C-alpha positions as CSV (number, residue, x, y, z in Angstrom):
1,X,-21.4,33.5,-27.5
2,X,-20.8,34.9,-30.9
3,X,-17.4,36.3,-31.9
4,X,-16.8,39.3,-34.1
5,X,-14.3,38.9,-37.0
6,X,-11.5,41.3,-38.0
7,X,-10.7,40.4,-41.7
8,X,-7.0,39.6,-42.3
9,X,-7.1,42.0,-45.4
10,X,-7.6,44.9,-43.1
11,X,-3.8,44.7,-42.2
12,X,-2.3,47.1,-44.9
13,X,-5.8,48.3,-46.1
14,X,-5.5,52.1,-46.8
15,X,-9.1,52.8,-45.6
16,X,-8.5,51.0,-42.2
17,X,-5.0,52.5,-41.9
18,X,-6.2,56.0,-42.3
19,X,-8.5,55.7,-39.3
20,X,-7.5,57.2,-36.2
21,X,-7.1,54.8,-33.0
22,X,-10.3,56.2,-31.5
23,X,-12.3,55.6,-34.8
24,X,-10.9,52.0,-35.2
25,X,-11.9,51.2,-31.6
26,X,-15.3,52.4,-32.1
27,X,-15.5,50.2,-35.4
28,X,-14.3,47.3,-33.4
29,X,-16.8,48.0,-30.6
30,X,-19.6,48.1,-33.0
31,X,-18.7,44.9,-34.7
32,X,-18.7,43.1,-31.3
33,X,-21.9,44.8,-30.1
34,X,-23.9,44.0,-33.2
35,X,-22.7,40.4,-33.3
36,X,-23.7,40.0,-29.5
37,X,-27.1,41.6,-30.0
38,X,-27.8,39.9,-33.5
39,X,-28.8,43.3,-35.1
40,X,-26.9,42.5,-38.4
41,X,-24.9,45.8,-38.2
42,X,-27.5,48.3,-36.7
43,X,-26.5,50.3,-33.7
44,X,-29.5,52.4,-32.3
45,X,-28.5,55.8,-31.2
46,X,-29.1,55.0,-27.4
47,X,-26.4,52.3,-27.6
48,X,-23.6,54.2,-29.4
49,X,-22.3,55.1,-25.9
50,X,-21.1,51.5,-25.4
51,X,-18.8,51.5,-28.4
52,X,-16.1,53.2,-26.6
53,X,-15.0,53.6,-23.1
54,X,-15.3,57.3,-23.1
55,X,-18.8,57.1,-24.5
56,X,-20.2,58.8,-27.7
57,X,-17.4,60.4,-29.9
58,X,-19.1,62.3,-32.5
59,X,-15.6,63.1,-34.3
60,X,-14.9,59.3,-34.6
61,X,-18.6,58.6,-35.9
62,X,-18.0,61.0,-38.6
63,X,-14.7,59.5,-39.5
64,X,-16.2,56.2,-40.0
65,X,-19.1,57.7,-42.0
66,X,-16.5,59.5,-44.3
67,X,-14.5,56.1,-44.6
68,X,-17.7,54.4,-45.9
69,X,-17.7,51.9,-43.0
70,X,-21.2,52.9,-41.6
71,X,-23.9,55.4,-42.3
72,X,-26.1,57.5,-40.4
73,X,-29.8,56.2,-40.2
74,X,-32.9,57.7,-38.4
75,X,-32.4,55.7,-35.3
76,X,-28.6,55.5,-35.1
77,X,-26.1,54.0,-37.4
78,X,-25.7,51.0,-39.7
79,X,-22.5,49.4,-40.7
80,X,-22.2,48.9,-44.4
81,X,-21.2,45.7,-46.0
82,X,-22.1,43.5,-42.8
83,X,-21.8,40.1,-44.7
84,X,-19.6,41.1,-47.5
85,X,-16.8,43.6,-46.9
86,X,-17.0,43.4,-43.0
87,X,-17.2,39.5,-43.3
88,X,-19.7,39.0,-40.3
89,X,-22.3,36.4,-40.0
90,X,-26.1,37.2,-40.0
91,X,-28.2,36.7,-36.8
92,X,-29.9,34.0,-39.0
93,X,-26.8,32.1,-39.7
94,X,-25.8,32.2,-36.1
95,X,-29.2,30.7,-34.9
96,X,-28.9,27.8,-37.4
97,X,-25.4,27.1,-36.0
98,X,-26.7,27.2,-32.5
99,X,-29.7,24.9,-33.4
100,X,-27.3,22.3,-35.1
101,X,-24.9,22.4,-32.1
102,X,-28.1,21.7,-29.8
103,X,-29.1,18.8,-32.1
104,X,-25.8,17.2,-32.3
105,X,-25.3,17.5,-28.5
106,X,-28.7,15.8,-27.9
107,X,-28.0,13.0,-30.3
108,X,-24.7,12.5,-28.5
109,X,-26.2,12.3,-25.2
110,X,-29.0,10.0,-26.6
111,X,-26.2,7.6,-27.8
112,X,-24.5,7.7,-24.3
113,X,-27.7,6.7,-22.6
114,X,-28.4,4.0,-24.9
115,X,-24.9,2.6,-24.4
116,X,-25.1,2.7,-20.7
117,X,-26.4,-0.4,-18.8
118,X,-30.0,-0.5,-18.1
119,X,-29.7,-1.5,-14.5
120,X,-27.4,0.7,-12.7
121,X,-25.2,-0.7,-9.8
122,X,-26.8,-0.3,-6.2
123,X,-25.9,3.1,-4.8
124,X,-24.5,1.3,-1.7
125,X,-21.5,0.0,-3.8
126,X,-19.1,3.1,-3.9
127,X,-15.6,3.4,-4.8
128,X,-14.4,2.4,-1.4
129,X,-16.4,-0.9,-1.5
130,X,-15.3,-1.7,-5.0
131,X,-11.8,-1.0,-4.1
132,X,-11.9,-3.4,-1.0
133,X,-13.7,-6.1,-3.0
134,X,-11.1,-5.9,-5.8
135,X,-8.2,-5.9,-3.2
136,X,-9.5,-8.9,-1.4
137,X,-10.1,-10.9,-4.5
138,X,-6.8,-10.1,-5.9
139,X,-5.1,-10.9,-2.6
140,X,-6.9,-14.2,-2.4
141,X,-6.0,-15.3,-5.9
142,X,-2.3,-14.2,-5.7
143,X,-1.6,-15.3,-2.0
144,X,0.5,-18.3,-3.4
145,X,2.3,-16.5,-6.1
146,X,5.6,-14.6,-5.8
147,X,8.4,-14.7,-3.4
148,X,6.4,-15.2,-0.3
149,X,5.0,-18.5,-1.6
150,X,8.5,-19.9,-2.2
151,X,9.9,-22.8,-0.2
152,X,12.3,-21.6,2.4
153,X,15.1,-23.3,0.4
154,X,14.3,-20.9,-2.6
155,X,14.7,-17.9,-0.4
156,X,18.3,-18.9,0.2
157,X,20.7,-17.5,-2.4
158,X,23.0,-19.9,-4.5
159,X,22.8,-23.0,-6.6
160,X,22.2,-25.5,-3.9
161,X,19.1,-23.8,-2.7
162,X,17.8,-24.0,-6.3
163,X,18.9,-27.8,-6.5
164,X,16.9,-28.8,-3.2
165,X,13.8,-26.8,-4.2
166,X,13.6,-28.4,-7.7
167,X,14.6,-32.0,-6.5
168,X,11.0,-33.1,-7.1
169,X,11.2,-32.0,-10.7
170,X,14.6,-33.3,-11.8
171,X,15.1,-36.3,-9.5
172,X,18.6,-34.6,-8.7
173,X,19.2,-35.0,-12.4
174,X,19.3,-38.7,-12.2
175,X,16.2,-39.2,-14.5
176,X,15.5,-37.7,-18.0
177,X,11.9,-37.4,-17.0
178,X,9.9,-35.4,-14.3
179,X,8.1,-37.1,-11.4
180,X,4.7,-36.9,-13.3
181,X,6.2,-38.8,-16.2
182,X,8.6,-41.3,-14.7
183,X,8.7,-43.5,-17.9
184,X,8.6,-40.6,-20.3
185,X,5.9,-38.9,-22.4
186,X,5.3,-38.1,-26.0
187,X,3.4,-34.9,-24.9
188,X,5.3,-31.5,-24.4
189,X,6.5,-31.2,-20.8
190,X,8.7,-28.3,-19.5
191,X,9.6,-30.3,-16.3
192,X,10.9,-33.1,-18.4
193,X,13.0,-30.8,-20.7
194,X,14.6,-29.4,-17.5
195,X,15.3,-32.9,-16.3
196,X,17.0,-33.9,-19.5
197,X,19.1,-30.8,-19.4
198,X,20.2,-31.4,-15.8
199,X,20.9,-35.1,-16.7
200,X,23.1,-34.0,-19.8
201,X,24.9,-31.5,-17.6
202,X,25.6,-34.2,-15.0
203,X,26.9,-36.5,-17.7
204,X,29.1,-33.7,-19.2
205,X,27.1,-34.0,-22.5
206,X,25.8,-30.3,-22.8
207,X,28.4,-27.7,-24.0
208,X,28.0,-24.1,-24.9
209,X,30.4,-22.9,-27.5
210,X,32.5,-20.0,-26.3
211,X,31.6,-20.2,-22.7
212,X,34.5,-19.9,-20.3
213,X,33.5,-20.6,-16.8
214,X,36.7,-19.1,-15.3
215,X,35.7,-15.8,-16.8
216,X,31.9,-15.9,-17.2
217,X,31.1,-18.1,-14.2
218,X,29.3,-21.5,-14.0
219,X,26.2,-22.1,-16.2
220,X,24.1,-23.6,-13.4
221,X,21.1,-25.7,-14.2
222,X,18.2,-26.8,-11.9
223,X,20.0,-29.3,-9.8
224,X,23.0,-26.8,-9.3
225,X,25.5,-28.5,-11.6
226,X,27.2,-26.5,-14.4
227,X,26.0,-27.1,-17.9
228,X,29.4,-26.4,-19.5
229,X,32.1,-27.6,-17.2
230,X,32.7,-30.5,-14.8
231,X,31.6,-28.5,-11.9
232,X,29.5,-30.9,-9.7
233,X,28.7,-29.6,-6.2
234,X,28.6,-32.1,-3.3
235,X,25.5,-31.8,-1.2
236,X,27.6,-32.2,1.9
237,X,29.3,-29.0,1.1
238,X,25.9,-27.0,0.9
């Protein structure tokens, strides 16, 4: 598809402003027809009837001729200044553009094919099949992750439940090491760090500046004790 141009300088142009509406419409129709047909401004007499919805308009044709916008030739009319004052593309320029667009499109498709895997997936594996495989794989991998995998004590609310569930890690805050490293380790261990925190809390050696348990609530650690105050729950109360 080729578009016709209406130059911006026509706004306020004396020559264009002096045209009647019918003459201007014939001019616009001639630009569109010539671009679509690739005639570089020539309109054979048998096609002038397509330039206006009402068909040939000899008065409008003469008006365009007096304005110097087209001229009468042996087989119809020819627009004057097709590539200069009318600012239109020639049929040769349009064809070069189209050829360049076709070449670029072909190069793009060749690159896409080269980037695609050489062996396509079997046609039996569709979207539903892939979805089922992915769903089952994720389900199997995550079956023991999340709230569903927590011990029953972890599902209960409160510090006592947390204390019971993490007893194997902190030894009820009676040791500065975890069960995996009963005698301590020089390697970084998160479980050992939590055990030390719990032990310091039990011995009232861990304080947080500015924390008021009567206002902000207890700062509970893994064994259910408070890391700030002397709050030490009795297991028999849980």
